[in-house]
C-alpha positions as CSV (number, residue, x, y, z in Angstrom):
1,M,34.8,240.8,102.3
2,P,33.9,242.9,105.4
3,F,32.0,246.1,104.7
4,L,30.3,248.6,107.0
5,T,27.2,250.3,105.6
6,N,27.1,253.9,106.6
7,G,24.1,255.7,105.0
8,D,24.5,255.3,101.3
9,C,28.2,254.4,101.5
10,R,29.8,251.0,102.0
11,L,33.2,251.1,103.8
12,Y,35.7,248.3,103.3
13,Y,37.8,247.4,106.3
14,T,40.1,244.6,107.5
15,V,40.8,243.3,111.0
16,Q,43.7,241.1,111.8
17,G,45.2,239.9,115.1
18,Q,44.2,240.3,118.7
19,G,45.1,242.7,121.6
20,T,45.3,246.4,121.8
21,P,43.6,247.9,118.7
22,I,45.4,250.2,116.3
23,L,43.4,251.9,113.5
24,F,45.4,253.1,110.4
25,I,44.4,256.0,108.0
26,H,45.8,256.4,104.5
27,P,46.4,259.5,102.4
28,P,44.5,260.4,99.1
29,L,44.5,257.8,96.3
30,L,46.2,255.2,98.5
31,T,44.2,252.5,100.3
32,H,44.3,250.1,103.2
33,F,46.9,248.1,101.2
34,N,49.5,250.7,101.9
35,F,49.8,249.3,105.4
36,F,50.3,245.7,104.4
37,N,53.6,245.5,106.2
38,Q,52.1,246.8,109.4
39,T,49.1,244.5,109.1
40,K,51.3,241.5,108.6
41,K,53.8,242.1,111.4
42,L,52.0,244.1,114.0
43,S,49.0,241.8,114.0
44,E,51.3,239.3,115.8
45,S,51.0,241.5,118.9
46,F,48.0,243.8,118.3
47,Q,44.6,244.0,116.6
48,I,45.3,245.9,113.4
49,I,42.4,247.7,111.7
50,T,42.7,249.2,108.2
51,F,39.9,250.7,106.0
52,D,39.4,252.4,102.7
53,I,38.2,255.9,103.0
54,R,35.0,256.7,101.1
55,G,35.6,256.7,97.4
56,H,38.9,255.0,97.8
57,G,39.9,251.4,97.0
58,R,37.0,249.0,97.7
59,S,34.8,251.5,99.6
60,S,31.9,252.9,97.5
61,Y,31.5,256.4,96.1
62,S,30.4,259.0,98.6
63,R,27.6,261.3,97.6
64,Q,28.5,263.5,100.5
65,P,31.6,265.6,99.8
66,L,34.7,264.1,101.5
67,T,35.8,266.1,104.6
68,Y,37.9,265.2,107.6
69,P,34.9,265.4,110.0
70,L,33.0,263.0,107.8
71,I,35.9,260.5,107.7
72,V,36.3,260.8,111.5
73,E,32.7,259.9,112.0
74,D,33.2,256.9,109.7
75,M,36.1,255.8,111.9
76,K,34.0,256.2,115.0
77,R,31.2,254.1,113.5
78,L,33.7,251.5,112.5
79,L,35.0,251.3,116.1
80,D,31.4,251.1,117.3
81,H,30.7,248.3,114.8
82,L,33.7,246.4,116.0
83,K,32.7,247.0,119.7
84,I,36.0,248.8,120.4
85,R,35.7,251.5,123.0
86,R,39.2,252.9,122.6
87,A,42.1,252.4,120.2
88,Y,45.3,253.9,119.0
89,I,44.9,256.0,115.8
90,C,47.8,255.9,113.3
91,G,47.7,258.3,110.4
92,Y,50.2,258.5,107.5
93,S,50.8,261.8,105.8
94,T,47.5,263.6,105.4
95,G,46.0,260.6,107.2
96,G,47.9,262.1,110.2
97,S,45.7,265.3,109.9
98,I,42.6,263.1,110.1
99,A,44.1,261.4,113.2
100,L,44.6,264.8,114.8
101,E,40.9,265.7,114.0
102,F,39.9,262.4,115.6
103,L,41.9,263.2,118.8
104,L,40.2,266.6,118.9
105,S,36.7,265.4,118.2
106,H,36.7,262.1,120.2
107,P,39.4,262.2,122.9
108,D,37.5,259.6,124.9
109,R,37.9,257.0,122.2
110,V,41.7,257.0,122.0
111,Y,44.6,255.7,124.0
112,G,47.0,257.7,121.9
113,S,48.1,258.3,118.4
114,I,51.0,257.7,115.9
115,L,51.6,260.3,113.2
116,V,53.8,259.0,110.4
117,S,55.1,261.9,108.2
118,G,52.1,263.8,109.6
119,L,51.1,267.4,109.5
120,P,48.5,269.7,111.2
121,E,48.3,272.1,108.2
122,I,49.6,272.5,104.7
123,S,51.6,275.7,104.5
124,D,54.7,275.1,102.5
125,R,54.6,276.1,98.8
126,P,56.2,273.0,97.3
127,L,53.5,270.7,98.9
128,I,50.7,273.1,98.0
129,I,52.0,273.0,94.4
130,Q,52.1,269.1,94.5
131,I,48.6,268.9,95.6
132,H,47.3,271.3,93.0
133,M,49.2,269.3,90.4
134,A,47.4,266.1,91.7
135,I,44.0,267.9,91.5
136,T,44.8,269.1,87.9
137,L,45.7,265.6,86.8
138,I,42.4,264.3,88.2
139,R,40.5,267.0,86.4
140,L,42.3,266.2,83.1
141,K,41.3,262.5,83.6
142,A,45.0,261.6,84.0
143,M,44.4,259.3,86.9
144,P,46.7,256.6,85.5
145,L,49.6,259.1,85.5
146,L,48.9,260.2,89.0
147,S,48.6,256.6,90.2
148,L,52.0,255.8,88.6
149,L,53.6,258.7,90.5
150,I,52.0,258.0,93.8
151,F,52.2,254.2,93.9
152,G,55.6,254.2,92.3
153,G,56.8,256.4,95.2
154,N,55.3,254.2,97.8
155,M,56.2,250.7,96.4
156,N,58.9,248.5,97.8
157,T,58.6,245.7,95.3
158,M,57.1,245.4,91.9
159,A,54.5,243.0,93.3
160,S,53.4,245.6,95.9
161,F,53.3,248.2,93.1
162,W,50.9,246.3,91.0
163,K,48.7,245.4,94.0
164,M,48.6,249.1,95.0
165,M,47.7,250.0,91.4
166,R,44.8,247.5,91.3
167,E,43.4,248.7,94.7
168,G,43.9,252.4,94.0
169,R,42.2,252.3,90.5
170,K,39.0,251.2,92.1
171,G,38.5,254.6,93.7
172,S,36.4,257.5,92.7
173,P,38.3,260.4,91.1
174,Q,35.7,262.9,92.5
175,N,36.1,261.7,96.1
176,I,39.9,261.5,95.7
177,E,39.9,265.1,94.5
178,Q,37.8,266.1,97.4
179,Y,40.3,264.6,99.8
180,Y,43.1,266.5,98.2
181,R,41.1,269.8,98.2
182,Y,40.1,269.5,101.9
183,S,43.7,268.8,102.9
184,L,44.6,272.3,101.6
185,S,42.1,274.1,103.8
186,Y,42.5,272.0,107.0
187,N,44.4,273.6,109.9
188,C,44.4,272.5,113.5
189,T,47.7,274.0,114.6
190,D,46.0,276.4,117.0
191,Q,44.2,273.5,118.7
192,L,47.1,271.2,119.2
193,E,47.5,272.2,122.8
194,D,44.0,270.8,123.5
195,I,45.2,267.3,122.7
196,K,46.1,265.6,126.0
197,T,46.7,262.0,124.8
198,P,50.2,260.8,124.1
199,V,51.3,261.1,120.5
200,L,54.3,259.5,118.7
201,L,55.7,261.5,115.8
202,I,57.7,259.6,113.2
203,Y,59.6,261.2,110.3
204,G,62.2,260.3,107.7
205,R,65.6,262.1,108.0
206,N,65.5,262.7,104.2
207,D,62.0,264.2,104.2
208,Q,63.3,267.8,104.6
209,G,60.1,269.4,103.4
210,F,58.3,267.9,106.5
211,F,60.8,269.1,109.1
212,R,58.7,272.2,109.6
213,Y,55.6,270.1,110.5
214,A,57.6,267.9,112.8
215,Q,58.8,271.0,114.6
216,I,55.2,272.5,114.9
217,L,53.8,269.2,116.3
218,H,56.7,268.6,118.6
219,E,56.5,272.1,120.1
220,K,52.7,272.4,120.4
221,L,51.5,268.9,121.4
222,P,51.6,268.6,125.2
223,H,52.6,264.9,125.3
224,N,54.6,263.7,122.4
225,E,57.8,261.8,121.4
226,L,59.6,262.7,118.2
227,K,61.5,259.9,116.4
228,W,63.5,260.0,113.2
229,I,64.2,257.2,110.8
230,R,67.5,257.4,108.8
231,D,67.9,257.0,105.1
232,V,64.2,257.4,104.2
233,K,62.0,260.2,102.9
234,H,58.2,260.4,103.2
235,Q,57.0,256.9,102.4
236,I,57.9,255.3,105.7
237,P,55.1,252.5,105.9
238,T,56.6,250.8,102.9
239,K,60.2,252.0,102.7
240,A,61.1,251.6,106.4
241,A,58.5,249.2,107.5
242,E,60.6,247.3,110.1
243,E,61.8,250.5,111.8
244,L,58.3,251.9,111.8
245,N,56.8,248.7,113.2
246,N,59.4,248.6,116.0
247,L,58.7,252.2,117.0
248,I,54.9,251.6,117.0
249,R,55.4,248.4,119.0
250,Q,57.6,250.1,121.6
251,F,55.2,253.1,121.9
252,V,52.0,251.1,122.4
253,C,53.6,248.7,124.8
254,A,55.0,251.6,126.9
255,Q,51.6,253.3,127.0
256,D,49.8,250.1,127.8
257,G,52.2,249.5,130.6
258,S,51.7,252.9,132.1
259,R,47.9,252.6,132.3
């Protein structure tokens, strides 16, 4: 299995396919496996890179508290390790916030970005309550219940559910909690106008709680496209994989053709 050693932490990653590189970022508790549909199909045309964030899945526990800048530096080191100068960055949910942080920190390393159910801040009460509930479950050592809720919501088959469970249970509760906590404090809304690279925004039509974030990003990012997928809520990578893959493929091919 491929690992990148970064200080005292070993990061698990996968690389599949050839062509333009696309690096995927997962939310808390989930792992690289959440993008199995993207890895399988998009690797026919592109080089698909996934990784487990510190303390998640097969990556080792991080003694350093998990922050978005730390994750961004891990991503940069991974691209360096793979000798990739520039890539597309695709973040799902709070992974989209990390993608935005990468765009702000290392604009010279990106061709563009895809934000799937992404957000630049967490400012709506229902989502804040959900995250605090997740943190409480971790503190109460109720990780199996939290895993059931998260993986059950993201599964598309029973086989994928059990695979997600097996991968997710390898993570560190402390690092997972840190990821959740940092997401509550992160806010890059006032910096969005500084992002000059093209960004594709993708949301589910039934994900009403995230309409506000789609609007913020669409209004403030200088170069963006906003796409909606019908009959799906938040869990687009698994619940609307074909539609997502098609949108990513069209976006990357269009950007590559314009360079």
